[in-house]
N, C-alpha and C positions, 0 to 999 in steps of 0.2 A: 504495500499499499503506498501511496505518496507521503512522504516524512513532512513534505512542506505545510506549513499552515496556512489555512484558507484565505489568509489576508495578503498571501505573498504568492507568486508564480516563478517557476524556475525559467530564466531566458538562455541559461548555459551552464556548461560544467566545465572546469578547467581539468584538460587532460594532462599537461605537462609543461614545466619551464620549457622555453626555446632561446636559444642563444644565451649570451652572457650579461645583457643588458636588463633583464627583467621581463622580457616579454614572455606571454604566456600562449600556449594554445589551445583554444576553447572549444569544445563540442557546442555547437548552436544548437538550443530548442527553442525557436522564436521564429515567427514567418516574417518577423521585421528586425532584420539583424543590425540593418543601416540605421535605424532609430534606437533600438536597445544599446547599440555599442558605438553611436556617436560621441566625438570628444565633448566631455564635460558632463556626460552622462553619470550619475551615481547609482550604484548596483550596490546591493548587500551580499557578501561573500559568506556563506555558511560553510565553516571548516569541518572537515572530518571528525573532528573533536565537539563538535557541538557549538564552538562559540560562533560569533559573527562578527564581522566589521565591514564598515563602508570603503566603497572603491572608486575612485574617480576615473574614466576612461581617458585617456590621454590620446591614444591613437587604437586603430583597427584597421586589419588588411587582410583581405582572403589569403587562405593558403590551401590548396587543395578543398578537402570537405570541411575544414575547419577556419575559424577565424584565428589570426595571431592579433592578441591584445595587448596594448601596454597599458597600465594603471599609474596614474601619478605617484599614487603611496608604494608601488613597488619598483626601486631601482636597482635591485643586484638579482641574479641567478639564485644566490641563497634565499632571499626572501620570496620569490617565485617558487622555488620549490615547496615553502612552506604551504603553498595554496593548492597543491596537486589535490586532484579530487573536489575541491570545494564547488559546491553549485552558488551560482549567480543569479540573483534573485530581484524582482520588483515588485512594488506594492500593487496590488489589484485594482486598487482606484486609480494608477497612474496608465491603465491600459485604455485605448481607443475602444469606443463600443463598434461591434462587428457590423460593416455595412451590409453584409451578405448573410442573409437569414439562413444559409446551408453551412455556415463557419462557425467554429465555438473553440473559445478557449477550453484547454485541458480542466481546469479547475471548475468549469461550468457541467460537464459531462461527469466530473467524480462524484459519487455518491448518489447518482440518480437511479431510482428503481428502473428495473428492467422486466417487460411483460411482453407478452405474445399478442399478436393481433387482436385476439379473442379478450385479450384482459387477463390472461392466466400470468401469475407472477412467475419470473424465472429467477431474478436475483438481485444483484447492485452493481454498479459498475465501479470498481475500485480505483482503476487508472486507465491513461491512455498511453499507447506505447506506439513511437513512431519509428517504423522499420522502412529499410531500403524497399520493399514490395507495397506498403502503405502503411494506413494507420490501423490500429486493432484496439479494441475495448476488452480489457481485463475484466471479465464478469466473474463476481462470486457469486455461485448457483446457491438456491436455499439447499442448506446440508453442507455448506463450507467448501466445495471442489471450486476451483478455479478454472476458467476456458478463456480463449482468445477468440474473439469474433472481429471479422473483417469489418472495419466501420466503413462501408458501402451502402449506399441508397438502398439496393437489391435486398440487402440481409437486414438493415437498419433504416426502414422508410420514413420514421419520425422519430424527431427529438422536440421534445416539450421542456424546455428549462424551466417556464412558470410551473408546469405542473409536476415538475421533478421526475420526469420519468422518458425512456426511450421505448420505443415499440420495436420488436423483432420479428422477423419474417424469415428464421433461419432455414436452411435447406436440410433435408431429413439427415438427422445424426450428427449435426455440429455441436449439438449441446449435451450429446449422451457421451462423447468421447471421454475416455478415461484421463 
């Protein structure tokens, strides 16, 4: 289950230090990296030990599938190494509303009840996993078992954030897998 408080969302994760001047290689977890990692943006870093600290973006540039980010507070490789594995967070209140009715922030989906189209309860959305083949909903089925459900319109035809539910139309056997 996601460990991020509901008032914050993860926009990146520090993979490793890069170079000798404190630059960090960051796995991006936002659709708007140019906004979230713009110079002077302030992110909150939650370190692996649970502590947190603010970091101010000094510069960011693409590097393959990741971003290389330099923070004003991180001037050496030694300091950068202490941030390995840190989650980079922003406050939910700082997120712009989505203009597309079929796009959702992960935090809006986590915790929603999952039902079949006939109203039969199935379980709860634990988290959203962003994979190379597309997004997946991690559902905790009634009974505690977890399953991955492709987050595509054919299988998840309805998302009603206000009603706190997603409607599923799974192919036969999807929810029966061990």
